[in-house]
N, C-alpha and C positions, 0 to 999 in steps of 0.2 A: 865982681873978680868971678871968671868963670876956670871950672878946675879949669886939671890938663887932658882932663879927658875930653870932658866937650871943648877942647879949645884944638885936640889932632881929630877928631870927629870931622871939623869940620872945616879946619883945615884940606883933610881925606876928599870930604865930599865939594869942595873946590878945588882941587886938581881935575876930578872925572869929569865934573863938567865938559871941558873942551875931547876933551881925549873923545868922552862919547861922542861928538860931533866928526871929529876928525873914520875913527873906527866905521861910522854909519857912512861916508863916504869912500873910504872904503870898502866897504860891503858895497858901491852902487861901480864902482867904475875895475871889482873885481870879477861880477856878474858882468854888466857892462862886455866886456875882454873874453870872458868864455863864451857871448851872443855870439862877436864876432867871429872867434876861432870856431865853433861850430860851421857857421855860417859858410868860410871857407874851407871848412874841411866835406862841406858836403859840396861844393864845388869844387874842389879837386876829382870828387872821387865819377862823375862826373860828362 
């Protein structure tokens, strides 16, 4: 039988895994949005 601390560690590890994928997707989306905004800003200047 596993100790409470070991169970807690495994639970937290498993909960962090899906969140990591979401954070990566958010980062890609934010980066793409900033590129689009930069393009639009440069078009407006000319």
